[in-house]
NUKE-13663 format. One record per residue (C-alpha): residue in three letters; y, z, x. Coordinates in steps of 0.05 Angstrom, whole numbers, padded with zeros to 5 digits, always signed. Example, Ala and Ser with C-alpha at 12.3 -4.5 7.8 and 13.67 -1.06 7.14 Angstrom:
2
ALA-00090+00156+00246 SER-00021+00143+00273 
//
This chain:
502
MET+00000+00000+00000 ASN+00070-00017+00025 GLY+00107+00044+00050 ARG+00174+00023+00018 THR+00200+00070-00036 LEU+00251+00058-00091 GLU+00293+00116-00114 ARG+00334+00128-00177 PHE+00375+00189-00197 LEU+00368+00208-00270 PRO+00424+00256-00290 ASP+00403+00266-00362 GLU+00355+00246-00418 ALA+00397+00184-00435 ALA+00390+00160-00363 THR+00315+00173-00367 ALA+00310+00131-00430 ARG+00347+00073-00398 PHE+00304+00080-00336 GLY+00243+00074-00381 GLU+00272+00009-00411 ASP+00283-00018-00341 ILE+00211-00003-00321 ALA+00185-00033-00386 ALA+00224-00098-00375 ALA+00186-00109-00310 LEU+00116-00093-00333 ARG+00059-00142-00342 ALA-00011-00136-00370 GLY-00056-00102-00319 ASP-00002-00055-00292 VAL-00018+00018-00285 LEU+00038+00069-00281 ALA+00018+00135-00249 LEU+00069+00187-00271 ASN+00068+00246-00223 GLY+00108+00311-00220 ASP+00107+00384-00237 LEU+00108+00412-00307 GLY+00175+00400-00341 MET+00196+00343-00296 GLY+00199+00293-00353 LYS+00135+00253-00346 SER+00124+00252-00421 SER+00197+00234-00434 LEU+00192+00175-00387 ALA+00126+00152-00416 ARG+00157+00156-00486 ALA+00216+00114-00464 VAL+00171+00061-00433 ILE+00127+00057-00495 ARG+00185+00053-00543 ALA+00216-00003-00501 LEU+00151-00042-00500 ALA+00144-00033-00575 ASP+00218-00050-00587 ASP+00223+00012-00631 ALA+00271+00067-00609 GLY+00246+00113-00664 LEU+00171+00104-00651 GLU+00133+00169-00655 VAL+00100+00180-00587 PRO+00061+00245-00587 SER+00035+00274-00523 PRO-00039+00258-00514 THR-00053+00325-00481 PHE-00110+00341-00528 THR-00133+00271-00548 LEU-00128+00248-00475 VAL-00109+00177-00495 GLN-00063+00145-00546 ALA-00060+00071-00561 TYR+00001+00030-00583 GLU+00009-00042-00605 ALA+00070-00073-00571 ARG+00091-00138-00538 ILE+00041-00116-00485 PRO-00013-00068-00511 VAL-00003+00002-00484 ARG-00051+00060-00471 HIS-00022+00128-00454 PHE-00069+00175-00417 ASP-00055+00249-00404 LEU-00109+00274-00356 TYR-00087+00347-00352 ARG-00149+00370-00391 LEU-00197+00318-00361 SER-00261+00353-00339 SER-00281+00301-00288 PRO-00261+00229-00268 GLU-00326+00205-00299 GLU-00298+00219-00368 LEU-00250+00160-00359 GLU-00308+00113-00371 GLU-00318+00143-00440 LEU-00244+00138-00454 GLY-00244+00063-00440 PHE-00198+00067-00380 GLU-00220+00002-00346 GLU-00218-00036-00412 ALA-00148-00010-00424 ILE-00125-00038-00358 GLU-00154-00106-00374 ALA-00121-00106-00443 GLY-00050-00087-00424 VAL-00007-00033-00392 VAL-00033+00036-00377 LEU+00009+00099-00367 VAL-00024+00159-00334 GLU+00003+00230-00332 TRP-00031+00276-00281 PRO-00060+00216-00244 ASP-00089+00259-00188 ARG-00143+00281-00236 ALA-00169+00210-00240 GLY-00198+00216-00170 ASP-00216+00148-00142 ARG-00216+00116-00211 LEU-00143+00098-00207 PRO-00134+00025-00183 ALA-00107+00015-00113 ASP-00050-00027-00140 ALA-00023+00026-00187 ILE+00052+00038-00189 TRP+00067+00111-00173 ILE+00129+00144-00202 GLU+00143+00213-00174 LEU+00192+00257-00214 ALA+00226+00316-00180 GLU+00286+00361-00189 ALA+00351+00337-00157 GLY+00415+00376-00169 ASP+00431+00377-00243 GLY+00381+00322-00258 ARG+00319+00289-00232 VAL+00301+00237-00181 ALA+00248+00183-00193 ARG+00214+00155-00132 LEU+00174+00091-00141 ARG+00121+00063-00094 GLY+00067+00011-00100 PRO+00045-00058-00078 GLU+00103-00101-00055 GLU+00096-00153-00110 LYS+00100-00100-00165 LEU+00154-00061-00129 ALA+00196-00124-00124 ARG+00191-00134-00200 LEU+00215-00064-00212 GLU+00270-00070-00161 ARG+00295-00134-00195 SER+00297-00098-00262 LEU+00336-00040-00233 ALA+00384-00090-00202 ALA+00394-00120-00271 ARG+00413-00050-00296 ASP+00463-00043-00240 PHE+00493-00110-00258 LEU+00499-00088-00331 ASN+00533-00023-00310 GLU+00582-00061-00266 SER+00597-00108-00324 GLY+00615-00053-00373 TRP+00548-00051-00408 HIS+00533+00021-00387 GLU+00494+00038-00451 ALA+00461-00029-00461 VAL+00393-00029-00495 ARG+00350-00084-00464 THR+00300-00123-00506 PRO+00261-00177-00468 GLN+00253-00245-00501 SER+00189-00284-00497 GLY+00182-00315-00429 ASP+00177-00387-00406 ALA+00139-00422-00352 SER+00189-00406-00297 ALA+00211-00343-00260 ARG+00273-00337-00304 SER+00275-00285-00358 TYR+00321-00269-00415 GLU+00337-00205-00452 THR+00379-00188-00512 ILE+00428-00133-00495 GLU+00460-00089-00547 GLN+00512-00035-00541 PRO+00554+00002-00593 GLY+00620-00032-00605 ARG+00600-00098-00572 THR+00572-00163-00598 PRO+00500-00170-00575 ALA+00493-00217-00515 ILE+00439-00246-00470 LEU+00423-00223-00400 MET+00398-00282-00359 ASN+00357-00261-00299 SER+00348-00321-00253 PRO+00325-00301-00183 PRO+00335-00352-00127 LEU+00279-00403-00126 LEU+00224-00395-00075 LEU+00212-00464-00047 GLY+00140-00458-00025 PRO+00105-00497+00030 PRO+00122-00569+00049 VAL+00081-00619+00010 ARG+00110-00686+00029 GLY+00156-00709+00086 GLY+00168-00638+00108 LYS+00198-00620+00040 ALA+00174-00571-00013 TYR+00157-00595-00083 ALA+00219-00565-00113 GLU+00264-00601-00062 ILE+00234-00669-00079 ALA+00234-00656-00155 HIS+00306-00629-00151 THR+00289-00563-00185 ALA+00350-00518-00189 ARG+00349-00467-00132 SER+00397-00416-00161 VAL+00435-00397-00224 THR+00495-00435-00197 ALA+00466-00499-00227 PHE+00463-00468-00297 ALA+00534-00441-00292 ALA+00561-00508-00269 ILE+00526-00550-00323 ASP+00545-00498-00375 ARG+00619-00504-00358 LEU+00615-00580-00354 LEU+00584-00585-00424 GLU+00631-00533-00453 ALA+00692-00572-00427 ALA+00664-00634-00461 GLY+00661-00599-00529 PHE+00586-00583-00533 ALA+00560-00516-00558 VAL+00533-00479-00498 PRO+00533-00404-00484 VAL+00600-00375-00462 ILE+00589-00341-00395 HIS+00619-00272-00401 THR+00601-00246-00331 GLN+00565-00277-00273 ASP+00538-00257-00205 LEU+00517-00324-00175 ASP+00491-00293-00110 SER+00444-00245-00145 GLY+00426-00292-00203 PHE+00449-00251-00262 LEU+00491-00276-00320 ILE+00514-00244-00385 ILE+00520-00301-00435 GLU+00535-00312-00508 ASN+00478-00305-00557 LEU+00477-00371-00596 GLY+00423-00347-00645 SER+00348-00354-00652 GLU+00335-00411-00700 ASN+00311-00475-00668 LEU+00283-00542-00693 HIS+00219-00518-00725 LEU+00193-00467-00775 PRO+00159-00403-00751 ASP+00091-00435-00761 GLY+00110-00492-00715 GLU+00124-00544-00769 PRO+00181-00590-00746 ILE+00243-00594-00790 PRO+00259-00669-00791 GLU+00334-00663-00806 ARG+00343-00617-00746 TYR+00307-00665-00699 VAL+00350-00722-00725 ALA+00412-00680-00712 ALA+00388-00666-00642 ALA+00377-00741-00630 GLU+00448-00755-00653 LEU+00473-00700-00606 LEU+00437-00733-00548 ALA+00470-00799-00567 GLU+00537-00765-00562 ILE+00520-00738-00493 HIS+00495-00804-00468 ARG+00556-00844-00489 ARG+00600-00801-00444 ASP+00616-00814-00371 TRP+00594-00755-00329 PRO+00615-00735-00258 GLY+00565-00725-00203 GLU+00585-00653-00192 ALA+00609-00593-00231 GLU+00643-00527-00214 ALA+00605-00463-00226 ALA+00663-00419-00203 PRO+00729-00432-00167 GLY+00709-00465-00102 VAL+00634-00465-00119 VAL+00612-00536-00133 HIS+00543-00559-00156 ALA+00523-00630-00138 ILE+00482-00657-00196 PRO+00420-00689-00165 PRO+00393-00757-00185 PHE+00327-00766-00221 ASP+00304-00813-00166 ARG+00237-00846-00153 PRO+00211-00793-00105 ALA+00224-00740-00159 MET+00189-00781-00213 LEU+00129-00796-00169 ILE+00118-00725-00144 GLU+00120-00701-00216 VAL+00067-00750-00241 ASP+00024-00733-00181 LEU+00011-00666-00215 LEU-00033-00705-00263 LEU-00081-00722-00206 ASP-00073-00656-00170 TRP-00088-00611-00229 TYR-00105-00645-00294 LEU-00156-00696-00270 PRO-00200-00643-00236 ALA-00198-00602-00300 VAL-00216-00659-00347 ALA-00263-00698-00302 GLY-00291-00642-00258 ARG-00274-00677-00193 GLN-00217-00693-00146 ALA-00182-00760-00146 THR-00209-00808-00093 ALA-00164-00839-00040 GLY-00171-00906-00077 GLU-00151-00875-00143 ARG-00090-00843-00111 ASP-00070-00910-00082 GLY-00080-00945-00148 PHE-00042-00891-00185 ALA+00018-00898-00138 LYS+00018-00974-00144 ALA+00014-00972-00220 TRP+00071-00922-00225 ASN+00115-00958-00175 ALA+00106-01023-00214 VAL+00125-00987-00279 LEU+00186-00954-00248 ASP+00210-01020-00220 ARG+00221-01042-00292 ILE+00273-00988-00306 SER+00312-00992-00241 GLY+00371-01018-00281 ALA+00363-00972-00342 GLU+00423-00936-00370 ARG+00435-00871-00333 SER+00470-00809-00358 LEU+00471-00734-00353 MET+00398-00717-00366 LEU+00388-00646-00391 ARG+00314-00654-00371 ASP+00281-00595-00407 ILE+00291-00620-00477 GLN+00245-00587-00528 SER+00251-00546-00592 PRO+00264-00477-00562 ASN+00323-00503-00522 PHE+00361-00527-00584 LEU+00390-00470-00626 TRP+00404-00489-00698 ARG+00470-00462-00726 GLY+00470-00491-00796 ARG+00537-00460-00817 LYS+00573-00497-00761 ARG+00597-00569-00764 GLY+00594-00628-00718 LEU+00572-00616-00646 ALA+00573-00541-00658 ARG+00513-00544-00704 LEU+00466-00546-00645 GLY+00470-00498-00587 LEU+00443-00521-00519 ILE+00408-00476-00469 ASP+00361-00481-00409 PHE+00394-00540-00375 GLN+00398-00514-00303 ASP+00353-00571-00279 ALA+00398-00626-00307 LEU+00400-00690-00267 ILE+00434-00758-00269 GLY+00378-00804-00293 PRO+00352-00850-00347 ALA+00383-00830-00414 ALA+00317-00848-00448 TYR+00283-00788-00415 ASP+00316-00736-00459 VAL+00302-00776-00522 ALA+00229-00782-00503 SER+00227-00707-00489 LEU+00255-00692-00558 ALA+00213-00742-00598 MET+00150-00720-00562 ASP+00165-00645-00563 ALA+00118-00609-00515 ARG+00116-00546-00558 VAL+00114-00577-00628 THR+00069-00631-00656 ILE+00113-00691-00674 PRO+00075-00742-00717 PRO+00088-00815-00703 THR+00129-00823-00767 LEU+00177-00768-00745 GLU+00179-00795-00674 ASN+00202-00862-00702 GLU+00254-00828-00745 ILE+00282-00790-00685 VAL+00285-00853-00642 ASP+00317-00893-00699 ALA+00370-00839-00708 TYR+00387-00841-00634 CYS+00388-00917-00630 SER+00429-00924-00694 THR+00481-00876-00668 ARG+00484-00911-00601 ALA+00489-00979-00634 ARG+00550-00955-00675 GLN+00582-00934-00609 GLY+00573-01005-00584 GLY+00542-01039-00524 PHE+00472-01012-00535 ASP+00410-01052-00514 ARG+00354-01026-00559 PRO+00295-01067-00528 ALA+00314-01043-00458 PHE+00320-00972-00484 GLU+00252-00975-00518 GLU+00219-00997-00454 ALA+00253-00942-00414 TYR+00234-00893-00470 ALA+00160-00910-00464 ILE+00161-00904-00388 MET+00198-00838-00388 ALA+00152-00811-00442 ALA+00091-00829-00401 GLN+00123-00799-00338 ARG+00143-00733-00371 ASN+00079-00722-00409 SER+00035-00740-00349 LYS+00073-00687-00310 ILE+00066-00636-00366 LEU-00010-00645-00369 GLY-00012-00626-00295 ILE+00037-00568-00302 PHE+00001-00536-00361 VAL-00066-00537-00324 ARG-00032-00509-00262 LEU-00001-00453-00303 ASN-00071-00434-00324 LYS-00107-00443-00258 ARG-00055-00419-00209 ASP-00010-00373-00249 GLY-00060-00342-00298 LYS-00025-00367-00361 PRO-00081-00395-00404 GLN-00037-00399-00466 TYR-00010-00466-00443 LEU-00079-00499-00450 ARG-00072-00501-00526 HIS-00017-00553-00518 LEU-00060-00602-00479 PRO-00089-00642-00538 ARG-00018-00654-00564 ILE+00008-00676-00496 ARG-00052-00722-00484 ASP-00037-00755-00551 TYR+00035-00765-00529 VAL+00011-00799-00465 ALA-00034-00845-00505 ARG+00025-00864-00550 ALA+00071-00877-00491 VAL+00023-00921-00451 SER+00010-00964-00513 HIS+00075-01000-00497 PRO+00061-01070-00469 SER+00100-01054-00405 LEU+00051-01000-00388 ALA-00014-01040-00397 SER-00035-01033-00324 LEU-00021-00958-00325 ARG-00060-00951-00390 ASP-00120-00986-00358 PHE-00117-00939-00299 TYR-00114-00877-00344 GLU-00174-00901-00385 LYS-00216-00919-00324 THR-00205-00851-00290 GLY-00218-00811-00353 ILE-00148-00782-00357 LEU-00145-00796-00431 GLY-00212-00761-00443 ASP-00222-00693-00476 ALA-00176-00638-00453 PRO-00206-00578-00416 
//
């Protein structure tokens, strides 16, 4: 275990409750918190705060499990609270379902020393001790877990420095990246969003001495988000107002634009909202956009191009991750060569396609529906830090083949028609050229997503993304049915890429 220790002074019960929220915000399934300290040091109070934060219920009854030994709670991550003060022997933990609890979610343990060697080696230890008029909490554990906790405590420091001293933090559902978002609420203030965007870790070189993220032009810091946000806001689009920012640390407090998006809670798309989003994209694409934007006075973000190396390294994820999953084998050298030739030939066809500001991560969760607003304000835009200058058709293909929502062909056509009709009214729009670029960009994006979603399962332990694979595979089949992609379609069929999803 790493010898580094984090320390936090807790002057009163309110500080202990906020500390519990900060701990809860960093927890993941499989984490074990060992709460240590003498009687009266606040172990139960801290456990109660963590459990209430995980359950998003400040009034949740959390009795001490001194006599029952364990108490279970349903929350965003299932929680089991163990009090081992009356444990006769470590062997009793097996009867209490200790190991099963760790596999199922988060485990909090008071009097952890009584567990003997049954406590996992990667447990997070929190020692509570007297310190002046309050208590001090000392945290130690494996570096990866300690780093998560340290980041959450840094977020609290940022909130305090920004005037949100009493903020209650409620994590939102996560996405596929290292970014996270929390709703923050404080008496007398309008609820806002805390955006936690740590600097991107590039990873090892994969091609030409460059990391994947460098070639794909993935945003390396929150500066990109701040710059694109201010650029879109100045152009009249509804993006979150940035209230406070720390670009170096990667924290922003931004406006909460709401929670409604383009589909119903059961995942059913709402056609009129998708049509409105298509019309909004048409408005974005008719504008002339600069190649850079200012994130803060003197801090300029150069908007990267969606160039061929970026497109190709993204589609390579299909061979690297999806093909082994669906076919049970690695791609041969000949297949990789044929894949590269097929894609280069396809991309040659759109070398002169219309280019614009490309928001890139266009899908239902990133449009926020504000039905009481009018015009451009009806749809709020978020999650655009990876924006590029590239083919305008890419964003339309991303919307009409939504990765998170099943879009039937009839609705796809309606979305594309709405976009094209709006662009035609604006003048100078070449629909046949757009439709070819649309098909190519749809094939490129969905090929990439097949690889990413398998990688999220295999590498990152996120199997929930596998349920989207049949939908994405169907989108790929639709895209490669365009006559311009005949050679690519043949390649996909021969290699089994369009076979059954894993």
